[in-house]
Structures are given as C-alpha cells and as structure tokens.
C-alpha positions as CSV (number, residue, x, y, z in Angstrom):
1,M,-103.1,-119.4,-81.7
2,T,-102.9,-115.6,-82.3
3,D,-101.2,-116.3,-85.7
4,F,-104.2,-118.4,-86.7
5,N,-106.6,-115.7,-85.6
6,R,-104.7,-113.1,-87.6
7,K,-104.8,-115.3,-90.7
8,V,-108.5,-115.8,-90.3
9,E,-109.0,-112.1,-89.8
10,D,-106.9,-111.4,-92.9
11,A,-108.9,-113.9,-95.0
12,S,-112.1,-112.5,-93.7
13,A,-111.0,-109.0,-94.6
14,R,-110.1,-110.1,-98.1
15,V,-113.4,-111.8,-98.6
16,N,-115.3,-108.7,-97.3
17,K,-113.3,-106.5,-99.7
18,S,-114.1,-108.9,-102.6
19,V,-117.8,-108.9,-101.8
20,A,-117.9,-105.1,-101.4
21,E,-116.1,-104.7,-104.8
22,A,-118.5,-107.2,-106.4
23,A,-121.5,-105.4,-104.9
24,S,-120.3,-102.1,-106.1
25,R,-119.7,-103.4,-109.6
26,L,-123.1,-105.0,-109.6
27,E,-124.8,-101.7,-108.6
28,E,-122.9,-99.9,-111.4
29,D,-123.9,-102.6,-113.9
30,T,-127.5,-102.5,-112.7
31,A,-127.6,-98.7,-113.2
32,E,-126.2,-99.0,-116.7
33,L,-128.8,-101.7,-117.5
34,I,-131.7,-99.5,-116.3
35,T,-130.4,-96.6,-118.3
36,Y,-130.1,-98.7,-121.4
37,L,-133.6,-100.1,-121.0
38,N,-135.1,-96.7,-120.5
39,N,-133.1,-95.0,-123.3
40,E,-133.1,-97.7,-126.0
41,V,-135.4,-100.6,-125.3
42,V,-138.6,-98.8,-124.1
43,P,-138.7,-96.4,-127.0
44,A,-138.2,-99.2,-129.5
45,V,-140.9,-101.3,-128.0
46,R,-143.3,-98.3,-128.0
47,Q,-142.5,-97.5,-131.6
48,H,-143.0,-101.1,-132.8
49,S,-146.1,-101.5,-130.6
50,T,-147.6,-98.4,-132.2
51,K,-146.8,-99.7,-135.7
52,A,-148.4,-103.1,-134.8
53,L,-151.5,-101.4,-133.6
54,R,-151.8,-99.3,-136.8
55,I,-151.4,-102.5,-138.9
56,A,-154.0,-104.3,-136.8
57,A,-156.4,-101.4,-137.1
58,D,-156.0,-101.4,-140.9
59,K,-156.6,-105.1,-141.1
60,L,-159.7,-104.9,-138.9
61,S,-161.0,-102.0,-141.0
62,K,-160.5,-104.2,-144.2
63,L,-162.2,-107.1,-142.5
64,A,-165.2,-104.9,-141.6
65,D,-165.4,-103.7,-145.2
66,Y,-165.3,-107.3,-146.4
67,M,-168.0,-108.4,-144.0
68,E,-170.2,-105.5,-145.0
69,A,-169.7,-106.3,-148.7
70,H,-170.5,-110.0,-148.3
71,S,-173.4,-109.8,-145.8
72,P,-176.9,-110.8,-146.8
73,K,-178.9,-107.9,-148.2
74,G,-181.9,-108.6,-146.0
75,R,-180.3,-107.7,-142.7
C-alpha cells in the first residue's frame, strides 16, 4: 500500500507543479496583455475617438448652417 501512496503523492506533486507553472505563465501573459492595452490600444482608441468627435462636430455645424439657411424667415 505504501507504493500506491507514493505514486499518488508523485502524481499529485506533478499536477501541482503543472498548475503552478500554468498559473505563473498566465500571470506573465496577463501582465503583457495589460501593458499592450495601455501602451497601444488605449492611445489608438483615444486618437480615433477624438477624430470622430471632430468630424461629428463639423457635421453638426454644417447641419446647423443648413437649418438656418432653410428656416422660414418669419421666425
């Protein structure tokens, strides 16, 4: 029976080691992902959002000009 217990302990140790290695790698990958998001994605989103807002503002300004030009004169 001690041989069986030793085999179970060995298997358990291998599983624990594998889980620990996977958790460590997952932590590293998560840190890399966060760095990538902060350094690459967030600035790109901000830049494109700013550009989109400027375009929308320009279109709204043109719409206001159009509405003024085509409104009834009595108002």
